[in-house]
C-alpha positions in Angstrom: 0.0 0.0 0.0 3.0 2.4 0.0 2.8 3.2 -3.7 -0.7 4.8 -3.6 0.3 6.7 -0.5 3.4 8.2 -2.2 1.2 9.4 -5.2 -1.2 11.0 -2.7 1.5 12.8 -0.9 3.1 13.9 -4.1 -0.2 15.2 -5.4 -0.8 17.1 -2.1 2.7 18.6 -2.3 2.1 19.7 -5.8 -1.3 21.3 -4.9 0.4 23.1 -2.0 3.1 24.5 -4.3 0.6 25.7 -6.8 -1.6 27.3 -4.2 1.5 29.1 -2.7 2.4 30.5 -6.1 -1.0 32.1 -6.5 -3.4 32.1 -9.4 -3.4 34.0 -12.6 -6.3 36.2 -13.4 -7.4 37.8 -16.6 -6.0 41.4 -16.7 -9.5 42.6 -17.6 -10.6 41.5 -14.1 -8.1 43.8 -12.5 -9.4 46.8 -10.5 -9.0 50.4 -11.7 -5.4 51.5 -12.5 -3.8 53.5 -9.7 -3.5 57.2 -10.4 -0.2 58.9 -10.2 -0.1 62.6 -9.6 3.0 64.3 -10.9 4.3 67.8 -10.3 3.5 70.6 -12.8 -0.1 69.9 -13.6 0.4 66.3 -14.7 -1.3 63.0 -13.7 -1.2 59.5 -15.1 -3.8 56.8 -14.7 -3.7 53.6 -16.7 -3.5 54.5 -20.4 -4.4 58.1 -19.8 -2.0 60.9 -19.3 -3.1 64.4 -18.3 -0.5 67.1 -18.8 0.1 70.8 -19.4 -2.7 71.7 -16.9 -2.8 75.3 -15.8 -5.3 77.9 -14.8 -4.8 81.5 -15.9 -5.1 83.9 -12.9 -8.8 84.8 -13.2 -9.5 88.4 -14.5 -12.9 88.1 -12.8 -12.1 86.7 -9.3 -15.3 84.6 -9.3 -14.8 82.8 -12.6 -11.8 80.8 -13.8 -10.9 78.3 -16.5 -8.5 75.3 -16.6 -6.6 74.2 -19.7 -4.9 70.9 -20.2 -4.2 68.0 -22.6 -5.4 64.4 -22.2 -3.6 61.6 -24.1 -5.2 58.2 -24.4 -2.8 55.3 -25.4 -5.5 52.7 -25.0 -6.9 50.8 -27.9 -10.4 52.1 -27.0 -11.9 55.6 -27.0 -12.6 57.3 -23.7 -14.1 60.6 -22.6 -13.9 63.1 -19.7 -17.3 62.9 -18.2 -16.9 64.9 -15.0 -14.7 67.4 -13.2 -14.4 68.7 -9.7 -12.0 71.3 -8.1 -10.8 72.5 -4.8 -11.4 76.1 -6.0 -15.2 75.8 -6.2 -17.9 73.1 -6.2 -19.2 74.8 -9.4 -16.9 73.3 -12.1 -18.0 71.8 -15.4 -16.9 70.9 -18.9 -17.5 73.5 -21.5 -16.9 74.2 -25.2 -16.6 77.5 -26.9 -18.5 77.6 -30.2 -18.8 80.2 -32.9 -22.3 81.1 -34.0 -23.4 81.7 -37.6 -23.0 85.5 -36.9 -19.4 84.9 -35.8 -20.0 85.5 -32.1 -18.4 83.1 -29.6 -20.5 81.4 -27.0 -19.7 78.9 -24.3 -21.9 75.9 -23.8 -21.7 73.1 -21.2 -21.0 69.7 -22.5 -21.7 66.3 -20.9 -18.4 64.8 -22.1 -15.2 65.6 -23.9 -14.1 62.7 -26.2 -10.5 61.4 -25.9 -9.9 59.1 -28.9 -7.9 55.9 -28.7 -4.3 56.7 -29.6 -5.0 60.4 -29.6 -4.8 63.6 -27.6 -7.6 66.1 -26.7 -6.5 69.6 -25.7 -8.6 71.9 -23.5 -7.7 75.3 -24.9 -9.1 78.8 -25.2 -11.7 78.7 -28.0 -12.3 75.0 -27.5 -13.0 72.6 -24.7 -12.1 73.8 -21.2 -13.0 73.3 -17.6 -15.1 76.2 -16.4 -14.9 77.1 -12.7 -17.6 79.4 -11.4 -18.5 81.0 -8.0 -14.9 80.9 -6.7 -15.2 82.0 -3.1 -11.6 83.0 -2.5 -9.5 84.9 -5.1 -6.8 82.8 -6.8 -3.4 84.4 -7.4 -0.3 83.4 -9.5 1.6 80.8 -7.5 -1.5 79.1 -6.0 -2.5 75.6 -6.9 -5.9 74.1 -7.4 -6.7 70.4 -7.0 -8.6 69.1 -10.0 -10.1 65.7 -10.5 -11.2 64.4 -13.9 -13.6 61.5 -14.2 -13.5 59.3 -17.3 -16.2 57.2 -19.0 -13.9 54.2 -18.4 -14.1 54.6 -14.7 -10.6 56.1 -14.4 -10.1 59.1 -12.1 -7.2 61.5 -12.5 -6.2 63.8 -9.7 -3.8 66.6 -10.3 -2.4 69.8 -8.8 -3.0 72.7 -11.3 -0.8 75.7 -11.0 -2.3 79.2 -11.3 -0.2 81.2 -13.7 -0.2 84.6 -15.3 -2.4 85.2 -18.3 -0.1 85.4 -21.2 -0.4 87.7 -24.2 0.2 85.2 -27.0 0.9 81.7 -28.0 4.1 80.1 -26.9 5.2 82.9 -24.6 5.1 80.9 -21.4 7.1 77.9 -20.3 3.9 75.7 -20.0 2.7 76.0 -23.5 4.8 73.2 -25.0 3.3 73.8 -28.4 -0.2 74.4 -27.3 -1.9 77.7 -27.9 -2.6 78.7 -24.3 -3.4 82.3 -23.5 
């Protein structure tokens, strides 16, 4: 009867080793990617990179705007679907549009698309984060915590610097080829 007992012990030992090594799971079953906040208005979460984020010092102390760029290296489209800030609970996604008469108007949008393998920029005259009812004036050198919510469930948190309003494209160190002013 020793032979069957050895097989049983060997099988139990193999099961113990396999259990100790853990199990493999489908990467699609993994929880949300951990967000990494980086200095200078940058954050990374999964396949999404937010960078070049800045807020011009508000000309009207109660209303501000945040500009940034979101790059999506994932194989699927995503979208920014929500925003919150430490500057005010009244923050939303907006887009500047030109009417038939040539006048510019801002309209709230429910989402800002971020295509697979592409970059969407939030700039003057386009998509931007509108911050209204700012209770305390923001000055150059301040930072504002901004959280972007994505359709994929990702959430990017970043510290956005308040900078001087610049007079033209490319005059500031944060423009990096984007037309921020």
